[in-house]
C-alpha positions in Angstrom: 0.0 0.0 0.0 1.1 3.5 -0.6 0.1 6.4 1.7 -1.7 9.3 0.1 -3.5 12.3 1.6 -7.2 12.2 0.9 -10.0 14.7 1.3 -9.3 17.1 4.2 -5.8 15.8 4.6 -6.9 12.5 6.0 -4.5 9.6 5.4 -5.6 6.9 3.1 -3.8 4.2 1.1 -3.7 3.1 -2.5 -3.3 -0.6 -2.9 -0.4 -1.3 -5.2 0.1 -4.7 -6.9 3.4 -6.0 -8.2 4.7 -9.4 -9.3 6.8 -9.6 -6.1 8.6 -7.5 -3.6 11.8 -7.3 -5.7 9.6 -5.7 -8.5 8.0 -3.3 -5.9 11.5 -2.3 -4.6 12.7 -1.7 -8.1 9.8 0.6 -8.7 10.9 2.7 -5.7 8.6 1.4 -3.0 9.2 -0.2 0.4 7.3 -2.6 2.6 4.2 -1.0 4.3 4.5 -0.2 8.0 0.7 -0.8 8.3 0.2 -4.2 6.7 3.7 -5.6 6.7 5.2 -4.1 9.9 7.8 -6.9 10.5 9.1 -6.7 7.0 9.0 -2.9 7.0 11.1 -2.9 10.2 13.6 -5.3 8.7 13.8 -3.1 5.6 14.3 0.0 7.6 17.1 -1.6 9.7 18.9 -2.8 6.5 18.3 0.6 4.8 19.8 2.4 7.8 22.8 0.0 7.8 23.3 0.2 4.1 22.9 4.0 4.0 24.9 4.8 7.1 22.0 6.5 9.0 20.1 5.8 12.2 16.6 6.5 13.5 15.2 7.1 10.0 11.5 7.6 9.7 9.4 6.1 6.9 8.7 9.6 5.4 12.5 10.2 5.2 13.0 6.9 3.3 10.1 7.7 1.0 11.6 11.1 0.2 14.9 9.5 -0.8 13.2 6.8 -2.8 11.0 9.4 -4.6 14.1 11.3 -5.7 15.8 8.1 -6.9 12.9 6.6 -8.8 11.8 9.4 -11.1 13.6 11.5 -13.7 10.9 14.0 -14.5 7.9 11.8 -15.5 10.1 8.9 -16.4 11.6 6.0 -14.4 15.1 6.9 -13.4 17.8 4.3 -14.3 21.1 4.3 -12.5 24.6 3.3 -13.5 25.7 -0.1 -12.0 27.9 0.5 -9.0 29.6 -2.9 -9.6 29.6 -5.7 -12.2 26.0 -7.1 -12.4 27.0 -10.6 -11.3 28.2 -9.0 -7.9 24.9 -7.3 -7.2 22.9 -8.5 -4.2 19.9 -10.9 -4.6 16.8 -8.9 -5.4 18.4 -6.2 -7.5 16.7 -5.5 -10.8 18.3 -4.3 -14.0 16.9 -3.0 -17.3 18.5 -3.6 -20.7 16.6 -2.1 -23.7 13.0 -3.3 -23.2 13.8 -6.2 -20.9 14.1 -6.3 -17.1 16.1 -8.8 -15.1 16.2 -10.0 -11.5 19.6 -10.9 -10.0 19.6 -14.0 -7.8 22.8 -15.8 -6.8 24.9 -13.9 -9.4 22.5 -15.0 -12.2 20.1 -12.8 -14.2 16.6 -14.1 -14.8 14.2 -12.3 -17.1 11.2 -10.6 -15.6 7.7 -10.7 -17.2 4.3 -9.7 -15.8 3.6 -13.5 -15.5 6.8 -14.4 -13.7 10.5 -14.9 -14.2 12.1 -17.2 -16.7 15.6 -18.4 -17.4 17.4 -16.6 -20.2 20.6 -17.0 -22.1 20.8 -13.2 -22.5 23.6 -11.6 -20.6 22.7 -8.0 -19.4 26.2 -6.6 -20.0 24.8 -3.2 -21.0 22.1 -3.0 -18.4 21.2 -0.1 -16.1 20.1 -0.4 -12.5 16.3 -0.3 -11.9 16.5 -0.7 -8.2 17.0 2.7 -6.4 20.6 3.0 -5.1 19.5 3.4 -1.5 17.4 0.2 -1.7 20.4 -1.6 -3.4 22.4 -0.7 -0.3 19.6 -2.1 1.9 19.8 -5.3 -0.2 23.6 -5.3 0.2 23.0 -5.0 4.0 21.1 -8.3 3.8 17.5 -7.3 3.3 15.9 -10.3 1.5 12.8 -9.4 -0.5 10.0 -11.9 -1.1 10.4 -13.4 -4.6 7.7 -14.8 -7.0 7.7 -18.6 -7.0 9.0 -18.6 -10.6 12.2 -16.9 -9.4 12.6 -19.6 -6.8 11.9 -22.4 -9.3 14.4 -21.1 -11.8 17.1 -21.1 -9.1 17.9 -24.7 -7.9 18.1 -24.8 -4.2 17.0 -21.3 -3.5 14.3 -21.1 -0.8 12.3 -18.1 0.2 13.6 -16.5 3.4 10.1 -15.9 4.8 6.5 -16.6 3.8 4.3 -14.0 2.1 1.8 -12.2 4.4 
């Protein structure tokens, strides 16, 4: 869910639906403190560690993510801070019109229906995941992945069950 101000300044939420949490993170969102409090607290702790801050509030994370996800009205893409095979699990890349999830140093292709193995190597890809979120992933935050990502990676198990 995403917080919005409604009529008269009252707080309301817009339900957002993504294939999985890695996709939502790449879009510049974070776990909801209302409906996924434990995951949101884990994300905040990893975000603080990865970004070298303490006692950060959700609104402060949101402000950083907002700046990192948009370039005017377009999705902002970022240069890779390291070779793509070294990116943490859950990072997402874009190369031309294709998107990829990184899991265990391997790129698997994203689609609205799920992930699939690919022979394509995203050597010219850009980072879709906002840099501050990438640092949270590097600090050991593990997003929930769609079952097709788990299936394509032999031996990979989800770290926690979906809510």
